[in-house]
N, C-alpha and C positions, 0 to 999 in steps of 0.2 A: 267232614260235614255230612252227617247222616240225613237221610230222608230229604234230599235237596229238592225233590219234586213238590214238596208241600209249600215251598215258597212261591209267592205270586208276584211280589214287587221288589224292586231294588232301588234304594236311595243312595245318591252320590253326594259326597262333600265336593266343594269346588277347589278352594285354594290348597295346593299341595297334593291334590288328588286328581280330579278331572282336569284341572288347569294348573299350569306351572308358570311362575313369574320369572321372566328373563331380565337380567340387569342390563338393559339397553339404554345407556346414558343419553344419547341424543334424543331418543324417544321420551325419556323421563324429563329431560330438560325442557323439551317443548311443552310438556304437560304443566310443569311448574310455571312457565311463562304464561301459558293460557289461563291458568287459575287467576293470576294477578290481573290479567287483562279483563276477564269477564266480571271480576269482583269490583273493578274500578279502582284498584290500588294506586296510590300516588307515591309509592316507594318502590325501590328496585325489587324485581320479582323474587330474587333469592331471599331477600330480607322478609318479604311478605310470606313466602313459603315457610320460613323458619318460625315466624309468629304462629302460623297455623299448626305447625308441628308441636310447638310448645304448648299450645292450647289443647291439642288432641290428647296429650298424656292424661290430664285429669278426666277428660271425657272417657277415654278407654278404661281408666281405673274404675269409674262409675259403672260403665257398661259391663265389664267383666265381673265386678263385685256384685252387681244386681242381676246378672244374666238378662240384661235388657239392651235394646238398641233403639236409638232415635231415628225417626224418619228424616229425610233430607232437610226439610224446612227447619225442624227443631235443631238438628245437628249444626247447621250453619248460622241460624239466627240467634240461638241461645248459647251454643258452646264455642264455636270457632270464629265467627265474625260478628259478635254482638255490637261492635262499635261501628259497623258499616250500615249503609242505608238499607233498612229492612225490606223496603219495597223492592229494591233492586235484587237483594240477596234471595228473596222468595222466588223471584222470576228465574234466577240462574242456579238455584240450589242443586238441581239434579245434575247439571253440567259440572258444577264444582265438585260434587261427589265423584263423578266419573273421572275428571281430570286428576283429582287427588289420588285416586287409585292407580291411574296410569303413571303418576309420578313415582310410584313405588315399584314399577316394573311393567314390562310388556307381557301380557298373559296369552299363553298359547295352550291348546289342548294337549294333554300329555300324550306321549308316543303310545299308539295303540288305542287311544281313547275313543275315537270315532268308530273303530272296528268293534270295540266292545259294546258300544251303544247300539249300533246297527244290528249286531248279532243277537243281543238280548231282546231287542224289540222283535226281531224275527222269530225268536224262540217263544214269544208269547208273554213276556214279563211286562208289567206296568213299571214305568221308570219315573223317578222323581229326583229332585234336587233339594237338599237341606243344607243351607250355608249361612254362616255368620259373616256378614259384611255390611259396610255402609253403602248407600246408593240404592235407589229403588228401580232405576231403569236400565242399568248397565247389563245385567244378566239377561232379561228378556230381549233386549236389543241384540246382544251377542248371539243368543240362540237362533234368532231369526236370521241374522246376517250370515251365520255359518251353516244355516240349513239344518240345525239340530233340534229346533223346536218341535218337529214332527215326532221325535222320539219320546218327548216328556209329557206326561199327563199331569204333573204337579211340579211347581217350583215354589219352595218355601224359603223365604229370605228373612233373616232377623230384622233387616231394615224395614220390612213391610209388616211382618206379624208382631214385631216389638219384643220377641223372645229370642234369647241366644242359647245355643248349646253351651254347657251341658244340661240345661234345664230339660227335663223329660217332656215337657209340654210341647216343645217344638216338633218332637217326633210324633206325638199324638195328633197334632194339627196336620202333619203330613199324611199320616195314616188315614185320618178322616177324609182328607181331600181326595184320596185314591179309593176310598171305600173298602179298605182292607184292615184286617186285624194286625196288631204289631207283631205277633208271633209268625205271621205269614210274610214278613219282610226281612230283607237283607240290607245292612248298611255297609257301604264301602267308603272308608275315610282314612285319614293319615295321622290324626292327633289322638293318642290314647287318653290323655287327660281330659280333653274336651269332647271327643266323639264317643268314647266307650261308655262312661258312667251314665250319661243321659239316655243313650240307646238302651242300655240294660235296664235302667229305671223305668223306661216306657214299655219294656217287654219285647223289644225287637228280637226276632228269632235268631238272627245270625249277624255277627260283626266281623267283617273282613278289613284288615288294616293293610294299606298300601305303604310299603317302605319307600316313601317318596324321595326322588333325587334332591328335593329341597332340604331334606333332613341332614343336618351337619353332625349330629351326635347320636350314638346308639341309645336306644331306650330300653328300660327294664320294666317288665310287666309285673303288676301286682294282681291280686285276686280280683280287685275292682276293675282293673284296666286290661285284663287279659282277653285278647280277641279269640274268635273261633278259628281264624286262619290269617296268615300273613302272606302277601304276594310281593314279589320284587318287580316282576314285569307286569304291567297293568293288564295285559292280555290273559294272565293266569286267572283273573276273576271268572272267566268263562269256564274254567275247569270245574268250578263249584256249582254252576248253574246250567244244568242240561235243559234241552227243550221241554216245555211244559206238556206238549202234546206230541206223541210219537207218530 
């Protein structure tokens, strides 16, 4: 990666990159039960969860096909629980999104993640998050609880801005939020089909792919999805981004 010092900002993907999902069944079971409870379901919680799962498939097909994302209220009132009391669902939609995501795994910061964030911050880089996910509150709450919010100048979530990767617009939104040009930015992500084309389309200066431990199959790069660098240990990101000021 030549001329690394010209980069001013680093954007991180979340799922499979900065955070890893652990399959913690007791934790996930608790979340499924909690979802049914707060929604006021009158059926067994596992049956309720399966209904949500079945309804999530057409939502996801729409979201991926259109590169769009619903906010919490639209997601639960329109797509997932349209037959439940809308007043109640509007009041608990943020918590439903949170618990639904917890039902898919307990998320932890990737090994070396905090070290990378702290070091890049100290080296003078502006840091941001660009992530496709449902739920408007989970990420800001997590950053504050883990004491990571101090490192980030921008958090762009598809559930808030309404645009999903690989649409290049979500990268442009992120760049504008930091006041930097796309060519001055580095993207660190894990999904070549989702993360590379949009970043390249927006003119992001450098794409680093993290060979995430969540990946189960090897990937083959094409010209459209070829990154500038691949790292296996998350800490290797630091090798490409020296201090901005000597």
